[in-house]
C-alpha positions in Angstrom: 105.2 85.1 65.0 105.9 82.3 62.6 102.3 80.6 62.0 102.2 79.0 58.9 98.8 77.0 59.0 96.7 80.1 59.2 97.2 80.5 55.6 95.4 77.3 54.9 92.6 77.9 57.4 89.4 76.6 56.2 85.6 77.8 56.8 84.7 77.0 60.6 87.9 75.4 61.1 89.6 75.3 64.6 93.0 76.8 65.0 95.4 77.0 67.7 98.6 78.7 68.2 100.6 78.6 71.4 104.1 80.1 72.1 106.6 81.3 74.7 108.0 85.1 74.8 111.7 84.9 74.1 111.5 81.4 72.6 111.3 80.4 69.0 109.4 77.2 69.7 105.7 76.8 69.4 102.8 74.8 68.9 100.2 75.3 65.9 97.5 73.0 65.1 94.7 73.3 62.5 91.2 71.1 62.1 88.0 70.5 63.1 89.0 69.1 66.8 92.0 71.1 68.2 93.5 70.2 71.5 96.9 70.7 72.8 98.7 71.2 76.0 102.1 73.2 77.1 104.0 72.9 80.5 105.9 75.6 81.6 108.7 75.0 84.1 110.2 77.9 85.1 109.4 81.5 86.4 111.9 84.6 87.3 111.3 86.6 90.0 111.1 90.4 88.8 110.3 92.4 92.0 110.0 91.7 95.5 108.0 94.2 98.0 108.4 94.2 101.7 105.8 96.2 103.9 106.5 97.3 107.4 103.9 98.2 109.7 104.4 99.2 113.5 101.6 99.3 115.9 101.6 100.7 119.3 99.4 98.9 121.8 98.8 100.9 124.9 97.2 99.0 128.1 96.3 100.9 131.3 96.1 99.7 134.6 95.6 101.1 138.2 98.3 101.0 140.4 98.1 101.9 144.6 101.0 103.9 145.5 101.6 104.0 149.5 103.9 106.7 150.9 105.1 106.8 154.5 105.7 110.0 156.3 107.7 110.0 159.5 107.8 113.1 161.6 110.0 113.3 164.8 108.8 115.4 167.2 110.9 116.5 170.5 109.4 118.1 173.3 110.6 119.3 176.6 108.2 119.3 179.6 109.6 120.2 183.1 113.2 119.8 181.9 112.6 116.2 180.5 113.2 115.8 176.8 110.9 113.4 174.9 111.0 112.3 171.4 108.0 111.0 169.6 107.9 109.7 165.9 104.5 110.2 164.3 104.1 107.9 161.1 101.5 108.6 158.4 100.7 106.5 155.7 99.1 108.0 152.1 97.4 105.9 149.8 97.1 107.1 146.1 95.4 105.3 143.1 97.3 106.3 139.9 96.2 105.1 136.4 99.7 103.8 134.6 99.8 102.9 130.9 102.4 100.5 129.5 102.8 100.3 125.8 104.4 98.0 123.5 105.3 98.2 119.6 104.5 95.5 117.4 106.2 95.3 114.3 104.5 93.4 111.2 106.1 92.7 107.9 104.8 91.3 104.9 106.7 90.4 101.8 105.3 90.1 98.1 106.9 88.6 95.1 105.7 89.1 91.7 106.9 86.7 89.0 107.0 86.5 85.3 
């Protein structure tokens, strides 16, 4: 990797080697107090994953249906024709379901 100070290392002496992959520059220090810092100012996006999840939500409710029946009856009594209309209302309670789809997507980015 290019370290030269490791050959001159003494007993209980500190040693530091920091480098960046793909670069020839590095930091190398040797001595009793060893301190250094490095600032990296880039990162590359290598892979982007997108996950999509579809969730179906079902909601049930009750609804009253009114149905109107009309019946026309013609009657003849003593030569006189009469017309009657009979109206009936039928009520029925029905359970209805409404469903909607919710799509959730999340993306994950991996950096190097």
